C-alpha positions as CSV (number, residue, x, y, z in Angstrom):
1,M,0.0,0.0,0.0
2,L,2.8,2.4,0.9
3,L,4.5,1.6,-2.4
4,Y,1.3,2.6,-4.3
5,L,1.0,5.8,-2.3
6,R,4.6,6.7,-3.1
7,L,3.8,5.9,-6.8
8,L,0.8,8.1,-6.7
9,K,2.8,10.9,-5.1
10,E,5.6,10.6,-7.7
11,S,3.1,10.5,-10.6
12,F,1.3,13.6,-9.3
13,G,4.7,15.3,-9.2
14,F,5.5,14.3,-12.8
15,A,2.0,15.5,-13.9
16,M,2.5,18.9,-12.2
17,N,6.0,19.1,-13.8
18,A,4.4,18.5,-17.2
19,L,2.0,21.3,-16.6
20,R,4.7,23.7,-15.5
21,S,7.3,22.8,-18.2
22,N,5.0,22.6,-21.2
23,K,2.0,24.7,-20.2
24,L,0.6,25.3,-23.7
25,R,1.1,21.8,-25.0
26,T,-0.4,20.1,-21.9
27,L,-3.4,22.5,-21.7
28,L,-4.2,22.0,-25.4
29,S,-4.0,18.3,-24.9
30,L,-6.3,18.4,-21.9
31,L,-8.7,20.7,-23.7
32,G,-10.5,17.7,-25.3
33,V,-11.1,16.1,-21.9
34,T,-12.2,19.5,-20.5
35,I,-14.7,20.0,-23.3
36,G,-16.0,16.4,-23.1
37,I,-16.6,16.5,-19.4
38,F,-18.1,20.0,-19.6
39,S,-20.5,18.9,-22.4
40,I,-21.8,15.7,-20.7
41,I,-22.0,17.1,-17.2
42,A,-23.6,20.4,-18.4
43,V,-26.3,18.4,-20.3
44,L,-26.8,15.9,-17.4
45,A,-27.0,18.8,-14.9
46,A,-29.5,20.7,-17.1
47,V,-31.6,17.6,-17.5
48,D,-31.5,16.8,-13.7
49,S,-32.4,20.4,-12.9
50,L,-35.3,20.2,-15.5
51,N,-36.4,16.9,-14.1
52,R,-36.4,18.3,-10.6
53,K,-38.4,21.3,-11.7
54,I,-40.9,19.0,-13.5
55,T,-41.2,16.8,-10.4
56,K,-41.8,19.9,-8.2
57,D,-44.3,21.5,-10.5
58,L,-46.3,18.3,-11.1
59,S,-46.0,17.0,-7.5
60,S,-49.5,18.2,-6.6
61,L,-51.0,16.5,-9.6
62,D,-51.9,12.8,-9.7
63,K,-50.3,11.0,-12.7
64,N,-53.7,9.3,-13.2
65,T,-55.5,12.6,-13.6
66,I,-57.7,12.6,-16.8
67,Y,-58.4,15.5,-19.1
68,L,-61.6,14.8,-21.1
69,M,-61.8,17.0,-24.2
70,K,-62.1,17.2,-28.0
71,F,-58.3,17.3,-28.4
72,S,-55.6,14.7,-27.8
73,F,-52.4,15.2,-25.8
74,G,-50.5,13.1,-28.3
75,P,-50.6,11.7,-31.8
76,S,-53.9,10.1,-33.0
77,D,-55.0,7.7,-35.7
78,I,-58.1,9.8,-36.3
79,P,-57.6,12.3,-39.2
80,Q,-57.3,15.9,-38.3
81,W,-60.4,17.0,-40.3
82,K,-62.5,14.5,-38.4
83,R,-61.1,15.6,-35.0
84,E,-61.9,19.2,-35.8
85,Q,-65.6,18.1,-36.1
86,F,-65.7,16.7,-32.6
87,P,-67.9,18.7,-30.2
88,N,-66.6,20.4,-27.1
89,V,-67.4,18.8,-23.7
90,K,-70.4,20.4,-22.1
91,Y,-71.1,21.6,-18.5
92,D,-74.1,19.2,-18.3
93,E,-71.7,16.4,-19.2
94,Y,-69.4,17.5,-16.3
95,T,-72.5,17.4,-14.0
96,Y,-73.5,14.0,-15.3
97,L,-70.1,12.4,-14.9
98,K,-69.7,14.0,-11.4
99,N,-72.9,12.3,-10.3
100,S,-72.5,9.0,-12.0
101,L,-68.9,7.9,-12.0
102,T,-67.6,5.5,-9.4
103,N,-64.1,5.4,-7.9
104,T,-63.7,9.1,-8.5
105,N,-62.1,11.6,-6.1
106,Q,-62.9,14.8,-7.9
107,V,-64.4,16.0,-11.1
108,G,-63.7,19.6,-12.3
109,Y,-64.7,21.8,-15.2
110,Q,-62.2,24.2,-16.7
111,L,-62.2,26.6,-19.7
112,F,-59.1,27.3,-21.8
113,V,-59.1,30.9,-22.9
114,K,-56.7,33.5,-24.2
115,R,-54.6,35.7,-21.9
116,E,-56.1,38.9,-20.6
117,S,-55.3,42.2,-18.7
118,L,-56.3,43.0,-15.1
119,K,-56.8,46.5,-13.7
120,Y,-56.9,47.9,-10.2
121,D,-57.3,51.7,-10.0
122,S,-54.5,53.1,-12.2
123,K,-52.5,49.9,-12.3
124,T,-52.7,47.3,-15.0
125,V,-51.1,43.8,-15.3
126,S,-51.0,42.4,-18.9
127,D,-50.6,39.0,-20.3
128,V,-52.3,37.2,-17.4
129,N,-53.0,33.5,-17.6
130,V,-56.7,33.4,-17.0
131,V,-58.1,30.1,-15.5
132,P,-61.9,29.8,-15.3
133,V,-62.5,26.7,-13.3
134,S,-65.1,25.0,-11.0
135,Y,-64.4,24.9,-7.2
136,E,-62.9,21.3,-7.3
137,F,-59.8,22.7,-9.0
138,M,-58.3,23.6,-5.6
139,E,-58.2,19.9,-4.6
140,I,-57.2,18.6,-8.0
141,E,-54.3,21.1,-8.4
142,G,-53.4,21.0,-4.7
143,L,-53.3,24.8,-4.3
144,D,-51.6,26.4,-1.2
145,F,-52.7,29.9,-0.1
146,E,-50.7,32.8,1.1
147,K,-53.8,34.8,2.0
148,G,-57.5,34.2,1.9
149,R,-59.3,31.2,0.3
150,F,-60.6,29.6,-2.8
151,Y,-64.2,30.0,-3.8
152,N,-66.7,27.4,-2.6
153,E,-69.3,25.2,-4.4
154,S,-72.1,27.8,-4.1
155,E,-69.9,30.6,-5.5
156,S,-68.7,28.3,-8.3
157,N,-72.1,27.1,-9.3
158,S,-73.7,30.6,-9.3
159,G,-70.8,32.2,-11.1
160,T,-70.1,34.7,-8.4
161,P,-67.6,37.4,-9.5
162,V,-64.9,36.4,-7.1
163,I,-61.2,35.9,-8.0
164,V,-58.1,34.3,-6.7
165,L,-54.7,35.8,-7.7
166,G,-51.3,34.3,-8.3
167,H,-48.5,35.8,-6.2
168,D,-46.9,37.9,-9.0
169,I,-50.3,39.2,-10.1
170,A,-51.2,40.3,-6.5
171,D,-47.7,41.9,-6.2
172,G,-48.1,43.7,-9.5
173,L,-51.5,45.2,-8.6
174,F,-51.3,45.8,-4.9
175,G,-47.6,45.7,-3.9
176,D,-47.4,45.7,-0.1
177,A,-51.1,46.6,0.3
178,E,-53.8,44.2,1.4
179,P,-55.5,42.6,-1.7
180,I,-58.3,40.7,0.1
181,G,-61.6,42.4,-0.4
182,K,-60.4,44.7,-3.1
183,N,-62.2,45.0,-6.5
184,I,-60.4,44.5,-9.7
185,R,-61.6,44.6,-13.3
186,L,-61.4,41.7,-15.8
187,Y,-63.5,41.4,-19.0
188,G,-64.8,44.8,-18.2
189,Q,-66.4,43.3,-15.1
190,R,-65.7,43.8,-11.4
191,F,-64.3,40.9,-9.4
192,T,-63.7,40.8,-5.6
193,V,-60.3,39.3,-4.6
194,I,-60.8,36.5,-2.0
195,G,-57.4,34.8,-2.1
196,V,-53.7,34.9,-3.1
197,V,-51.9,31.7,-4.0
198,K,-48.4,31.0,-2.5
199,K,-45.4,31.7,-4.7
200,Q,-44.6,28.8,-6.9
201,G,-41.7,30.0,-9.2
202,A,-41.5,29.7,-12.9
203,G,-43.6,26.9,-14.5
204,L,-42.5,24.2,-16.7
205,F,-43.7,25.9,-19.9
206,G,-43.5,29.5,-18.8
207,D,-46.9,29.8,-17.1
208,S,-47.2,29.1,-13.4
209,N,-49.8,29.8,-10.6
210,D,-47.8,33.0,-9.9
211,T,-48.9,34.6,-13.1
212,S,-52.4,33.1,-13.1
213,V,-55.8,34.1,-11.8
214,F,-58.7,31.8,-11.0
215,F,-62.4,32.5,-11.0
216,P,-65.7,30.5,-11.4
217,A,-66.1,29.0,-14.9
218,N,-69.8,29.7,-14.7
219,F,-69.1,33.4,-14.7
220,L,-67.6,33.2,-18.1
221,R,-70.3,30.8,-19.3
222,R,-72.9,33.4,-18.4
223,M,-71.1,36.0,-20.4
224,Y,-70.3,34.0,-23.6
225,G,-72.4,30.9,-23.5
226,D,-71.2,27.4,-24.3
227,N,-70.6,27.7,-28.0
228,N,-67.8,30.3,-28.2
229,D,-65.0,29.4,-30.6
230,G,-62.4,31.2,-28.4
231,I,-63.1,28.9,-25.4
232,T,-62.1,25.3,-25.1
233,P,-63.7,23.4,-22.2
234,V,-62.2,20.4,-20.5
235,I,-63.5,18.0,-17.8
236,V,-60.8,17.1,-15.3
237,L,-61.1,13.8,-13.5
238,K,-59.1,12.7,-10.5
239,P,-59.7,9.0,-9.8
240,E,-59.2,7.4,-6.4
241,K,-55.8,5.9,-5.7
242,G,-55.0,2.3,-6.5
243,I,-57.8,1.6,-9.0
244,D,-57.5,-0.2,-12.3
245,M,-56.9,2.8,-14.7
246,D,-57.8,0.8,-17.9
247,A,-61.2,-0.1,-16.3
248,Y,-61.7,3.4,-15.2
249,R,-60.9,4.9,-18.6
250,A,-63.4,2.4,-20.1
251,E,-66.0,3.5,-17.6
252,V,-65.5,7.2,-18.4
253,S,-65.6,6.5,-22.1
254,Q,-68.8,4.4,-21.9
255,K,-70.6,6.9,-19.7
256,L,-69.9,9.8,-22.1
257,R,-70.8,7.6,-25.1
258,T,-74.1,6.8,-23.5
259,F,-74.8,10.4,-22.6
260,R,-74.0,11.5,-26.2
261,G,-76.0,8.7,-27.7
262,L,-73.2,7.2,-29.7
263,K,-74.1,3.8,-31.2
264,A,-72.0,0.7,-31.4
265,G,-69.5,1.0,-34.2
266,Q,-69.2,4.8,-34.0
267,I,-65.9,6.1,-32.8
268,D,-65.5,8.2,-29.7
269,N,-65.9,11.9,-30.5
270,F,-63.7,12.9,-27.5
271,F,-60.4,12.0,-26.1
272,V,-59.6,10.6,-22.6
273,N,-56.2,12.0,-22.0
274,V,-54.4,10.5,-19.0
275,F,-51.8,12.8,-17.5
276,S,-49.3,10.0,-17.2
277,G,-49.1,9.9,-21.0
278,F,-47.9,13.5,-20.9
279,T,-45.3,12.8,-18.2
280,D,-44.1,9.7,-20.3
281,F,-43.8,12.0,-23.3
282,I,-41.6,14.4,-21.1
283,D,-39.5,11.5,-19.9
284,G,-38.9,10.5,-23.5
285,I,-37.7,14.0,-24.4
286,I,-35.4,14.0,-21.3
287,G,-34.0,10.6,-22.4
288,Q,-33.3,11.9,-25.9
289,M,-31.5,15.0,-24.4
290,N,-29.4,12.7,-22.3
291,L,-28.5,10.6,-25.3
292,M,-27.6,13.6,-27.4
293,G,-25.4,14.9,-24.5
294,W,-23.5,11.5,-24.4
295,V,-23.1,11.5,-28.2
296,I,-21.8,15.0,-28.4
297,S,-19.4,14.7,-25.4
298,G,-18.3,11.3,-26.7
299,F,-16.4,12.8,-29.6
300,S,-14.8,15.4,-27.3
301,L,-13.7,12.7,-24.9
302,L,-12.3,10.7,-27.8
303,V,-10.2,13.7,-28.8
304,G,-9.2,14.2,-25.2
305,G,-8.1,10.6,-24.9
306,F,-5.8,11.0,-27.9
307,G,-4.4,14.2,-26.3
308,I,-3.6,12.4,-23.0
309,A,-2.0,9.6,-24.9
310,N,0.1,12.1,-26.9
311,I,1.3,13.7,-23.6
312,M,2.2,10.4,-22.2
313,F,4.1,9.2,-25.2
314,V,6.1,12.4,-25.2
315,S,6.6,12.0,-21.4
316,V,8.0,8.4,-22.0
317,K,10.4,9.7,-24.6
318,E,11.6,12.6,-22.4
319,R,12.1,10.3,-19.4
320,T,13.6,7.3,-21.1
321,H,17.0,7.8,-19.3
322,L,15.2,8.1,-15.9
323,I,13.3,4.9,-16.7
324,G,16.5,3.1,-17.5
325,I,18.1,4.2,-14.2
326,Q,15.0,3.2,-12.2
327,K,15.1,-0.3,-13.8
328,S,18.8,-0.7,-13.3
329,L,18.2,0.0,-9.6
330,G,15.6,-2.8,-9.4
331,A,12.3,-1.1,-10.3
332,K,9.9,-3.7,-11.7
333,N,7.9,-3.4,-14.9
334,K,4.7,-3.1,-12.8
335,F,6.2,-0.1,-10.9
336,I,6.9,1.7,-14.1
337,L,3.5,0.8,-15.6
338,F,1.6,2.1,-12.6
339,Q,3.7,5.2,-12.5
340,F,2.7,6.3,-16.0
341,L,-0.9,5.1,-15.6
342,F,-1.3,7.2,-12.5
343,E,0.2,10.2,-14.2
344,A,-2.2,9.8,-17.2
345,I,-5.2,9.5,-14.8
346,I,-4.1,12.6,-12.8
347,L,-3.7,14.7,-16.0
348,S,-7.1,13.6,-17.2
349,V,-8.8,14.3,-13.9
350,I,-7.3,17.8,-13.9
351,G,-8.8,18.4,-17.3
352,G,-12.1,17.0,-16.1
353,A,-12.0,19.2,-13.0
354,I,-11.6,22.3,-15.1
355,G,-14.7,21.2,-17.0
356,L,-16.7,20.7,-13.8
357,V,-15.6,24.1,-12.5
358,L,-16.9,25.7,-15.7
359,V,-20.2,23.9,-15.3
360,W,-20.5,25.1,-11.7
361,I,-19.7,28.7,-12.7
362,I,-22.3,28.6,-15.5
363,S,-24.9,27.0,-13.2
364,V,-24.4,29.9,-10.6
365,I,-24.8,32.5,-13.4
366,L,-27.9,30.9,-14.9
367,T,-29.5,30.4,-11.5
368,K,-29.1,34.1,-10.7
369,A,-30.1,35.3,-14.2
370,L,-33.1,33.1,-14.6
371,D,-36.0,32.1,-12.4
372,F,-34.7,28.5,-12.6
373,E,-32.5,26.6,-10.2
374,F,-29.7,25.0,-12.1
375,V,-28.2,22.3,-9.9
376,L,-24.8,20.6,-10.2
377,G,-25.4,17.6,-8.0
378,M,-22.8,15.4,-6.3
379,G,-23.8,12.5,-8.5
380,N,-22.8,14.4,-11.6
381,I,-19.6,15.6,-10.0
382,L,-18.6,12.0,-9.2
383,L,-19.7,10.9,-12.7
384,G,-17.5,13.6,-14.3
385,T,-14.5,12.7,-12.2
386,G,-15.0,9.0,-12.8
387,L,-15.3,9.5,-16.6
388,A,-12.1,11.6,-16.6
389,A,-10.2,9.0,-14.7
390,L,-11.5,6.3,-17.0
391,I,-10.4,8.3,-20.1
392,G,-6.9,8.8,-18.5
393,L,-6.7,5.1,-17.7
394,I,-7.6,4.0,-21.3
395,A,-5.4,6.7,-22.9
396,G,-2.4,5.9,-20.6
397,I,-2.3,2.1,-21.1
398,L,-0.2,2.0,-24.3
399,P,2.3,4.6,-23.2
400,A,2.6,2.9,-19.8
401,I,3.1,-0.5,-21.3
402,S,5.8,0.8,-23.8
403,A,7.6,2.5,-20.8
404,S,7.4,-0.7,-18.7
405,K,8.9,-2.8,-21.5
406,L,12.0,-0.6,-22.1
407,D,15.3,-2.4,-21.8
408,P,17.3,-0.6,-19.0
409,V,20.6,-0.6,-20.8
410,E,19.1,0.7,-24.1
411,A,17.1,3.2,-22.1
412,I,20.1,4.7,-20.3
413,R,22.1,4.7,-23.6
414,T,19.3,6.4,-25.5
415,G,18.8,9.1,-22.8
416,M,22.5,10.0,-22.8
């Protein structure tokens, strides 16, 4: 063990000497490893950070949540022209399913509409994500409140002009003032603020609860009716935990088919979108991003490996005389082999460490510049270090073997 520690110390000394004596050559040779480690760890850290953000944003949602609507979350075998003829889901269908479905935790009704502006006195907040929903949305989404409350069943059913603000919207309209009980204007109508949602941070696709407002869907239905082309309704179903999802989907489909009077042989004129299908789609994208990162960095690591091998072959040539002396004093081939292997690994790890430091610097800058936490985890740091060591080991094998097989007499004569 002491012998190997001494070997490691000597190899570290030789590696530092190579850096000091031939700074430009060594740094250029290490550049490939640096770029390779930087590429793969940057991609993996970005993907991990994105995955963490997705998990956080979607933690309140059940993966089995169903969105019943005229559109599909993913590709469909039904031609587009036919899908465009599908009717929107109706409020009475929401009521029917709410009262007839079994194994169901919550059934909600939501309207997808365009973004709007909100006004309070002389202040205006533009580009607001407007979310008209029924009262069940609070339980389905798992909303937490900074102030006030969500509207109740009576307010939801009657379409009472009450509104719940996202954190950023409340801050933009009221600042440090108390928002609860104040009246704001939306759609030219007056709404009473009854709640403010806790700050969430940037959402997965830009929107988040912070930049959203929530009010009863029936208020908008009273204004525009149920046949407005600018409004897309959706019925949101949250099934009970542990049920057979295939059987539940079949029940939902059959109930709605019966309500719509669809006959046997007719296709469903609606889509039962399970949220897990969307998360699987996201997982697929993340997997592809990881693969691309490995492919891109693989070329850089290959170049870096050749750079390390080049340094080591030059080092063997420059230290041929020293190798001969070591062998003449009794140094075994294994001693020389490990000496050069350790040196190659140390040089490669130095190159990898530079790449990791660059990733860390960029992660700090991006976290401060964007409303997104870019995390360089310990797992990725260990992976980067391990990869660099592996590249050094592979790249150093041939130079180390050639050094260990040198004839001591020829080596001393050559170095003179």
